[in-house]
C-alpha angles and dihedrals in degrees: 000000000000091000091053091052091050091051090049091048092050091049090052091047093050092047089053093048091051092050090049096050091044091055092047089051093052091049093052092047093045092051100037092121092062096052115086113242122213091216101042113117120224115250117259121202114217117211121196109214121195116197142160098216116153123245093275093037090053091045091054094043097049102033100034109026109029094060087054091052092046090050093050095040109029094166091062120068121194120208108198119210120182117208135188113258107238142101092280090067089050089052095045091051092050091047095048092042092054092051096043095247096107122131115261096246133017138188106218139168113281089235091059097062101083092050094046090046091049090055093054095246099123134072113231114239106203093097098055120105112264097017096128091049091049089050088057095050097054130068108279096220091052091046091056092062084075097057119106132158096342098315139084117237106183151007124248106242098176133002139188145181136186123264126201107251112200130195104239095216091051091052089049093052092049087055095249126136093192139019119274114265098202132049089238089060090044090055090054089052092050091057088051093051113141126237112321098334110138141195108269096229106150103203149316097273115116096257093052106035106031094081090059093040092050091041091054090053102269123146132200100195144340119287096273097045098243103117140032100180110095089023111055091031092041122125091254091051094048090048089049090056093044090055093050087048093051090053087059093049093047093050092251090130127063116283090241094044094120092054093059092232101113113152100206093167097065091031093060094044094050095043096249089120117042091200135015128178116220144140127266090270088081086074102030094051098041093046092056096045115028112000142027119244092249091054089052093047090052091063104032139045118207117207136169109275112270108270124228127233092284092054095253123137135181138343123288118230138169144095139291130208113231136184110230115228113256100036116141091211107062098143092046090050089050088052091053093046091050091050093048091054097046119117094249096047095043090053091050092050089055086071086079091054106258123122122248120246089207107096094213093050092047093050099041116123092242086058098048094047087075101098101230098035100082093069092056097044092051089049095054095073091058099036115126127231123235105234104289093222133130092239095054096113092057090042089052091053092051089048092049094045091048092049092049092046092053101037103030100033103027094236117169105281100212095045092046097045095044090052091047092050091052092050089050088051090058091053094046092052089065096056 
């Protein structure tokens, strides 16, 4: 009898233990995601980055900078994809962005941002932590290229402007010890030019001719970029175009100017041009391939582009970093963009020959020790924006066609420019 009771008790005990263990097992299985695993790998966010860096810029970015980023941010992996810089890239980005297949972050021309923002392809940045501090750290005129319809859609990662590069011997022959600082003084120099030396203006497209058009008093639109009539066809603008046309007629432009094949680099070095306007790549490229910096500086003098009567100089160029709409890694992209625009990284990227958008980096003693760089840094503050509007590409085409018609084909100036201004107005009404 006693043995039977013990057996029954043991059976009950075993049964309870089985239920208890089964319940614990279920609990462990049901909550496995909340229990740390010794073998679980930390999640890594992969960002696809499209850019148009040159060979040397790509080398510096991928071999020198990316390892630093991966070391500091091991949970973010950057996949670098180099793309050719052309209109096909722009079309591809618009197509992929519209279908939700765009890369996470892109380095695009500063003139493209308003158009991309208007199409709803970009993520606004105003709400990210540290945005206001970053805005103060970068050049204001470059930062404004990202403003559209009340919001900011990118960060300037590198900027540039054009300096006036003079042939030393030509200046000396003209009786000048230093380059002219104003456009008025430049015009006086042009009248003194020696022999067949010419002004190294490459063409009449916006990038090549706007510095001269603006410097001579021309205007594209009003200050808030809403109207071209009364500005592009104003008396000052008409006179600016007439002056450029007169340069061609008087032989002050290159003999092959109308063909669009002006070789300003060799022309300025050989004294065929007494002045050319170009970016810092004139020095950075030539000094890594054919000459030393000292050799180039022995022949040329770089100076800020002559300012107009409002104190404005050349054209502003460069690229912005943008977050493409639809990315699942917004905070990670913002981290990458912040890092790319920091002082240290901007200085390192200058090793490839591009100018920093970070003011502290651009004005550091290490940067200004580069012999030719001071002229460009000084010119950045006065550089003008191309109208930051979504229709700029089409406006630029109207501008170029009008300049070609007047300067190359002797079309009536007033009629041509009035018509161009009206067509620009139609585009600006849709902004």
